[in-house]
Every structure is written in C-alpha cells, then in structure tokens.
C-alpha positions in Angstrom: -11.0 5.8 -24.8 -7.5 4.2 -24.7 -7.3 1.2 -22.4 -3.8 0.3 -21.2 -2.5 -3.3 -20.8 -2.4 -3.1 -17.0 -6.0 -2.0 -17.0 -7.0 -4.9 -19.2 -5.1 -7.3 -16.9 -7.0 -5.8 -13.9 -10.4 -6.5 -15.7 -11.4 -2.8 -16.1 -11.8 -2.6 -19.9 -15.6 -2.6 -20.0 -16.2 -0.3 -17.1 -13.7 2.2 -18.4 -15.5 2.2 -21.8 -18.6 3.5 -20.0 -17.2 7.0 -20.1 -20.1 9.0 -18.9 -21.2 10.4 -15.5 -24.3 12.1 -14.2 -24.4 15.0 -11.7 -27.5 15.7 -9.6 -28.6 19.0 -8.2 -31.3 19.8 -5.6 -34.5 21.7 -6.6 -35.3 25.3 -5.8 -38.4 26.7 -4.3 -38.8 29.9 -6.3 -37.4 32.0 -9.2 -34.1 34.0 -9.3 -35.9 37.3 -8.9 -36.4 36.6 -5.1 -33.7 37.1 -2.4 -31.0 34.4 -2.8 -31.4 33.1 0.8 -34.9 32.0 0.0 -33.7 29.5 -2.6 -33.0 25.9 -1.6 -29.6 25.0 -3.0 -30.3 27.2 -6.1 -30.7 24.4 -8.6 -34.0 24.7 -10.4 -36.0 27.8 -10.6 -38.5 29.7 -12.9 -37.1 31.8 -15.6 -39.5 34.6 -16.6 -37.6 35.7 -19.7 -39.3 33.3 -22.2 -43.1 34.0 -22.6 -44.2 31.7 -25.4 -47.4 29.9 -24.5 -46.2 26.4 -25.2 -42.9 26.7 -23.3 -42.3 26.9 -19.5 -38.8 28.3 -18.8 -36.8 27.2 -15.8 -33.1 27.7 -14.8 -30.9 25.0 -13.2 -27.5 24.9 -11.6 -26.0 22.0 -13.5 -22.4 21.5 -12.2 -19.6 23.0 -10.1 -15.8 22.8 -10.3 -14.8 20.6 -7.4 -13.7 17.2 -6.1 -17.1 15.6 -5.5 -18.2 13.0 -3.0 -17.8 10.2 -5.6 -14.1 11.2 -6.1 -14.7 12.6 -9.5 -12.8 15.8 -10.1 -14.2 18.6 -12.3 -11.1 20.6 -12.9 -11.7 24.4 -13.8 -10.0 24.3 -17.2 -12.0 21.3 -18.4 -15.3 22.7 -17.2 -14.6 26.1 -18.6 -13.8 24.6 -22.0 -17.2 22.8 -21.9 -19.3 25.6 -20.5 -21.3 26.2 -23.8 -21.8 22.5 -24.5 -25.2 22.2 -22.7 -26.8 24.7 -25.2 -29.4 23.0 -27.5 -29.1 19.6 -25.7 -32.1 17.6 -24.8 -33.9 17.8 -21.4 -35.5 14.4 -20.8 -37.6 12.7 -18.1 -35.7 10.4 -15.8 -32.7 10.1 -18.2 -34.9 8.4 -20.7 -33.7 9.7 -24.2 -37.0 8.5 -25.7 -39.0 10.7 -23.3 -37.8 14.3 -24.1 -39.7 17.0 -22.3 -37.7 20.1 -23.2 -34.3 21.4 -24.1 -31.5 23.7 -22.8 -31.3 27.1 -24.5 -28.3 28.9 -22.8 -25.6 28.5 -20.2 -24.1 31.0 -17.8 -21.1 31.0 -15.3 -21.8 31.8 -11.7 -19.2 32.4 -9.0 -19.1 32.6 -5.3 -20.4 30.3 -2.5 -24.0 29.2 -1.9 -26.2 31.0 -1.3 -24.4 34.1 -2.5 -23.9 33.3 -6.1 -23.5 36.0 -8.9 -23.2 36.1 -12.7 -19.6 36.1 -14.0 -19.1 38.0 -17.2 -15.3 38.3 -17.4 -13.5 36.3 -20.2 -10.8 35.2 -17.8 -11.4 31.8 -16.2 -12.1 32.0 -12.4 -10.6 29.6 -9.9 -13.9 28.0 -9.0 -17.3 28.5 -10.6 -20.7 26.9 -11.5 -22.6 26.4 -14.7 -26.2 27.5 -14.7 -28.5 26.4 -17.7 -31.6 28.0 -19.1 -34.2 25.3 -19.9 -37.6 25.3 -21.5 -40.2 22.6 -20.8 -42.7 21.6 -23.5 -45.8 22.8 -21.8 -48.7 21.4 -24.0 -49.2 17.8 -24.9 -52.0 16.1 -27.0 -51.7 13.0 -24.8 -53.8 13.5 -21.7 -51.5 11.4 -19.5 -48.4 13.3 -20.5 -50.2 16.7 -20.1 -51.2 15.8 -16.6 -47.6 14.7 -15.9 -46.3 18.1 -17.1 -48.9 20.0 -15.1 -47.7 18.2 -12.0 -44.0 18.8 -12.8 -44.6 22.5 -13.2 -46.6 22.8 -10.0 -44.0 20.7 -8.0 -40.8 22.4 -9.1 -41.3 25.4 -6.7 -42.0 22.8 -3.9 -38.5 21.4 -4.2 -39.7 17.9 -5.4 -37.6 17.6 -8.5 -33.9 17.5 -9.4 -31.9 18.0 -12.5 -29.2 15.5 -13.5 -26.6 16.6 -16.0 -25.0 13.8 -18.0 -21.4 14.4 -19.1 -19.2 12.5 -21.6 -15.4 12.4 -21.5 -12.7 10.7 -23.6 -9.9 10.5 -21.1 -9.0 11.0 -17.5 -5.9 11.6 -15.2 -5.4 11.0 -11.5 -5.9 13.7 -8.9 -3.7 13.1 -5.8 -4.0 14.6 -2.3 -0.9 13.7 -0.4 -0.9 13.0 3.3 0.4 16.5 4.0 -2.4 18.0 1.9 -0.6 18.8 -1.4 -2.7 18.6 -4.6 -1.0 16.8 -7.5 -2.1 15.6 -10.9 -0.6 12.4 -12.3 -1.1 12.0 -16.1 -2.6 8.7 -17.0 -0.3 6.7 -19.2 1.2 3.2 -19.6 3.5 3.8 -16.5 0.8 5.2 -14.2 -2.3 3.2 -15.4 -1.9 0.6 -12.6 -3.5 3.4 -10.3 -6.9 3.0 -12.1 -7.9 0.0 -10.0 -7.6 2.2 -6.8 -10.3 4.7 -8.1 -13.6 4.4 -6.2 -15.6 4.6 -9.5 -13.8 1.4 -10.5 -14.3 -0.5 -7.2 -11.1 0.7 -5.5 -10.7 2.2 -2.0 -9.8 5.7 -3.2 -6.5 5.4 -1.5 -2.9 4.5 -2.6 0.0 4.5 -0.1 -1.9 6.9 2.1 -2.5 9.2 -0.8 -6.2 10.1 -1.7 -6.8 9.4 -5.3 -9.6 10.6 -7.6 -10.5 10.5 -11.3 -9.9 13.9 -13.1 -12.1 14.0 -16.2 -10.6 15.2 -19.5 -12.3 16.7 -22.6 -15.7 17.0 -21.1 -18.9 17.4 -23.1 -22.3 18.0 -21.3 -24.6 16.0 -23.6 -28.0 16.3 -21.9 -30.0 16.8 -18.8 -32.6 14.7 -17.0 -35.4 15.6 -14.7 -35.3 13.2 -11.8 -37.1 12.6 -8.5 -35.3 13.1 -5.2 -32.4 10.6 -5.1 -32.4 8.0 -2.4 -28.7 8.7 -1.7 -28.2 12.3 -0.7 -24.4 12.0 -1.3 -25.1 12.0 -5.0 -26.0 15.7 -4.8 -22.7 17.3 -5.6 -23.4 20.9 -4.5 -23.1 20.1 -0.7 -20.0 19.2 1.3 -17.6 19.2 -1.7 -14.2 20.7 -1.9 -12.1 22.5 -4.5 -9.0 20.8 -6.1 -6.1 22.9 -7.6 -3.6 20.3 -8.7 -0.1 20.8 -10.1 0.9 18.2 -12.8 3.6 15.9 -11.4 5.2 12.7 -12.3 4.3 9.3 -10.7 7.4 9.7 -8.6 5.6 12.1 -6.3 3.8 9.2 -4.5 7.1 7.3 -4.2 9.0 10.1 -2.6 8.3 9.1 1.0 8.9 5.4 0.3 12.2 6.2 -1.4 13.4 8.1 1.6 12.5 5.1 3.8 14.3 2.8 1.4 17.4 5.0 1.4 17.4 5.0 5.2 17.1 1.2 5.3 20.0 0.8 2.8 22.2 2.9 4.9 21.3 0.8 7.9 22.0 -2.4 6.0 25.4 -1.1 4.9 26.3 -0.2 8.6 25.1 -3.6 9.8 27.0 -5.5 7.2 30.2 -3.7 8.2 29.6 -4.5 11.9 28.8 -8.1 11.3 31.9 -8.5 9.1 34.0 -7.1 11.9 32.3 -9.3 14.5 33.0 -12.3 12.3 36.7 -11.4 11.9 36.9 -11.1 15.7 35.3 -14.5 16.2 37.8 -16.2 13.9 40.8 -14.4 15.6 39.6 -15.4 19.1 39.0 -19.0 18.0 42.7 -19.2 17.1 43.7 -17.7 20.4 41.6 -19.9 22.7 44.3 -22.6 23.4 47.2 -20.2 23.8 45.6 -17.3 25.8 44.8 -17.1 29.6 41.4 -18.7 30.3 40.1 -15.7 32.3 41.1 -13.2 29.6 39.6 -15.4 26.9 36.4 -15.6 28.9 36.3 -11.8 29.2 36.9 -11.3 25.5 34.3 -14.0 24.7 31.7 -12.3 26.8 32.5 -8.9 25.1 32.2 -10.7 21.7 28.9 -12.3 22.7 27.6 -8.8 23.5 28.6 -7.7 20.0 26.9 -10.8 18.5 23.8 -10.2 20.6 23.6 -6.6 19.5 24.1 -7.6 15.9 21.5 -10.2 16.2 19.0 -7.7 17.7 19.7 -5.3 14.9 19.3 -8.2 12.4 15.8 -9.0 13.8 14.8 -5.3 13.8 16.1 -4.7 10.3 14.4 -7.9 9.0 11.1 -6.5 10.3 11.6 -3.1 8.7 12.7 -4.7 5.5 9.5 -6.8 5.4 7.5 -3.6 5.6 9.4 -1.8 3.1 9.1 -4.7 0.7 5.4 -4.0 0.3 5.9 -0.7 -1.4 9.5 -1.0 -2.8 9.1 -4.0 -5.1 12.5 -3.5 -6.8 14.2 -4.2 -3.5 13.1 -7.9 -3.5 16.1 -9.4 -5.0 18.5 -7.3 -2.8 16.6 -8.3 0.3 16.7 -12.0 -0.6 20.5 -11.8 -1.1 20.9 -10.0 2.3 18.6 -12.6 4.0 20.8 -15.4 2.6 24.0 -13.7 3.9 22.5 -13.3 7.3 21.4 -16.9 7.4 25.0 -17.9 6.5 26.4 -15.7 9.2 24.1 -17.1 11.8 25.4 -20.6 10.9 29.0 -19.3 11.1 28.4 -17.7 14.5 26.8 -21.0 15.8 29.7 -23.0 14.5 32.2 -20.7 16.0 30.4 -21.0 19.4 30.4 -24.8 19.1 34.1 -24.7 18.3 34.7 -22.7 21.4 32.7 -25.2 23.4 34.6 -28.2 22.1 37.9 -26.5 22.7 36.8 -25.7 26.3 35.9 -29.4 26.6 39.4 -30.4 25.8 39.8 -30.8 22.0 42.4 -29.0 20.0 41.4 -26.3 17.6 41.7 -28.4 14.5 39.7 -31.3 16.0 37.2 -28.9 17.4 36.5 -27.4 13.9 36.1 -30.9 12.4 33.8 -32.1 15.2 31.7 -28.9 15.0 31.2 -29.3 11.2 30.2 -33.0 11.8 27.7 -32.0 14.4 26.3 -29.0 12.4 22.8 -30.6 12.1 22.6 -31.8 15.7 20.2 -29.8 18.1 21.7 -27.8 20.9 20.6 -30.5 23.4 22.1 -33.4 21.5 25.4 -31.3 21.0 25.6 -30.8 24.8 25.2 -34.6 25.4 28.0 -35.3 23.0 30.2 -32.7 24.5 29.5 -34.0 28.0 30.9 -37.4 26.9 34.3 -36.1 25.8 37.0 -37.0 28.3 38.6 -34.3 30.4 42.1 -32.9 29.5 44.9 -35.1 30.6 48.1 -33.9 32.1 51.3 -34.2 30.0 52.3 -37.3 32.0 48.9 -39.1 31.4 49.1 -38.2 27.7 52.5 -39.9 27.5 51.2 -42.9 29.3 48.2 -43.0 26.9 50.5 -42.9 23.9 52.3 -45.9 25.3 49.1 -47.9 25.7 48.0 -50.5 23.3 45.6 -49.9 20.4 43.0 -52.0 22.2 43.0 -49.5 25.1 42.6 -46.6 22.7 39.7 -48.3 21.1 38.0 -48.9 24.5 38.5 -45.3 25.4 36.9 -44.1 22.2 34.0 -46.4 22.8 33.5 -45.0 26.3 32.2 -41.7 24.9 29.3 -43.4 23.4 27.9 -44.4 26.9 25.9 -42.4 29.2 24.2 -43.5 32.4 20.7 -42.6 33.6 22.0 -40.1 36.2 24.0 -38.2 33.6 20.9 -38.2 31.3 18.8 -36.7 34.1 21.4 -34.1 34.9 21.4 -32.9 31.3 17.6 -32.5 31.4 16.8 -34.5 28.3 15.6 -38.1 27.4 17.7 -39.9 24.9 14.8 -42.2 24.1 12.8 -39.2 22.7 15.8 -38.2 20.5 17.3 -41.5 19.9 17.7 -41.2 16.0 19.2 -37.7 16.3 21.5 -38.9 19.1 22.7 -41.9 17.2 23.3 -39.8 14.0 25.2 -37.3 16.0 27.5 -39.9 17.7 28.0 -41.6 14.4 29.1 -38.4 12.7 31.3 -37.7 15.7 33.1 -41.1 15.6 33.3 -41.1 11.8 35.4 -37.9 11.9 37.7 -39.7 14.5 38.1 -42.6 12.1 39.0 -40.4 9.3 
C-alpha cells in the first residue's frame, strides 16, 4: 500500500502496512429452515444441503455494507466486487492459520434488515446488503483431542456460543466524511489529503476533524479467510448491531474547508472595514492636533470627546477582531502572515493614538504644538503615571505681558526656571497618588529625556 510523506512524518507507516481487518458476527441458535425470528442475529446456522459423512455444513453471515462501530466503511461497490472472494478460502480455529477446521464453499447476497433477510438474485447491485457464506467443518479427526473439540463445536453452535470472524485484505483506502449537517462525502486519499490519516480511529485518532466525522473507506477488498472464535469480550466488535449505512458522494478536500472559508471571508471583510475606520480616525486625530491651539477650548473638548468615542469604538472592535482572528488562525493556516502584518499595524496605530493623546495633554498644559510633539516623542517610553508627574511640573501659560518680561530676563533666570520643573514636593507627590521612590529610575530617565529635548 502506498504510504505518503505526511503519513511517514506522522509515524503511521508500520500500522498502515498492516492492511487487514476482521469482522465478527454473532452465532445463531438453529438452521435457516426455521422461522427467521427464532434466529439470534442470523450469523451461524446449520446447512442441510451437504450430506457427506465427514463434513458438517453450516452457514454464516460474514459482513454487511455499512459504517461500523470501529469507523471502518464497507462501501457497497467494494463489497459487491468482493462478494465471491470467500469461496474456497480456509475456515480456521481462532484465526490460527495452522489450525484449519474447514473451508467456505459458496457465498450468497442477502438484503433487508434483521431479522427479515432474504436472498437477492438480481445482477444489479442493491444499495445495502449482506454476504452469507456456506461453510463445511471437517467432522472426523484421528487425534482424539481434536475430535472432542470438534464434537463440542458442533454441539455448541446451535446454543449461540460461537462466532465467525471474517478477515479482509485491502490495498488502499479513502476517507468517508459525515459533515455537521449530515452530508456524506468521500475524500480520495492522495498526497494532498493524506494528513487526514492521523485523525482515523484505527490509527489512534479521535475520528473527528473540524467537527466532521471521519472514517476509513476500504478499497479493493478481498475476503481471505474466516475464523471460528469464542464470544468476544467487547460486544462493540460485532458489526451487525447498531451500525448505519453510508452513501458518500466523491468530493474534493475543499468540502471540509467550506465553512472555515466562509468564516475567513467574513473576517477579511471586517478587517477591511476596520482598517478604513482606523485610518479615518487617525486622520481626524492629526487634524485636531493641528487645531488645538487656534480653536475654542470648549469646541475642542467636544470634538476630542467625540473622537475619543471613535477611538474607543475602534479599540473595542480591535479587541473583538483579535479574538476572532486567533480562533480562525487554528483552521486557516495560510492567514498567519496576513494576521501578523495586521497585528503590527494595529500595534503601531495604538502607539500613534497614545502619542496623539499625550501631545494633546502637553498642549493643554501650555506647550506649543511643535514642542508638544517633541516632548511626547521623548517621553514615549515613560509610564502614564510618570508622564502625568512630568506634565504636572510644566509651568502654566503666561500672559503676553509676562512672556515679554521673561524674554527680557537674564539667561540665569531662564536656567533656574527650567530647573524648577525637576522639583516636586511631598504634597504634590501625594496628590498625584504615586511614590517617586518606587519609580525613581523611570522618573529620572523621563525627566532627563524631557530636559535633553529642551537643550537641543
């Protein structure tokens, strides 16, 4: 069987090469000549057709077309193609090929639901069906131990103490898919889809992929032999109970991406809308920053509040979109690079918004727009608390007359006034709600950066 590179990478080579499965059926209590409702699951029964003294004929229901409890799928076409393969194959004891106790002589197609099965003689393949095999047991043995064992087997078959287990070989498999809305799809196994193999239950997976139920659909089946086994410990291995039919339509791998793609398209549309809104908000921030000095304070405050609402709304949408993008990233791998670019743009925009807000604050504290931009850039690494401390130390606006007097003052007075902004008494520190001692390094760095820009 071909092993694809992704399956080798997933460590599945050895288990995939073990391309055989066994199907177990429950024993019957009588022969087919009795009323069908008296049979127990219609699996093994006596066959009266063969009358040779050294052969004991029985009939057994070997396999049915279905999706079984182990998530293996016996698709009608594959089983129909293999319907005659049980003939002349060995019938052994306990799946031991060195302990052959009979062989299969014929196979027959049955249709209907248990317990009302009937022989199917049409050449056209039915939608669902079962394979029944005619088997002969070797009745006489020279070895006394083997003879006693056979006598017990023949006596116990009508009591329902034995099961038949059909062993099937196959040289390939595809993937059966049941979508969340109940659609049956078949995904061909190839180099593109082979990553799905690790999700199959027979290979240790969960049997689910992106909320789609996934099973192994066997291809090119041959029924190679049959074993007589005791009642299995796990009743779920009996495939004739609680199974369901599967009628899949061949589809491409994209069928399991459809829902994720729709979600991705929706997110892309939201990203585009949000980017447009953020760009407009950023342009508005820049325009308002230029108008802060010239415009009326009340009008500016109103516009700033309105702008803050836009920023808050944009920020809320950013947070919401980041959450949705994180979820989508789990299933839409190809979007990783685009999401990273968007995340960087959003981070840059956040810094721009914060810088614009600090420019506004510095202008409100008395600096001109040009100085405010320089100071805001110098304090970009300062925390909000330290920034507020530095802002609180900026002297209030002077009247035109005081400004003229200041310009007439000596250089020494200017230097003393600059130095004054580096001082803060304990009462001011308490009013600001912080402790400089706890943030002394950050505070010193912020003041140094602030004064360095002055010196430049």
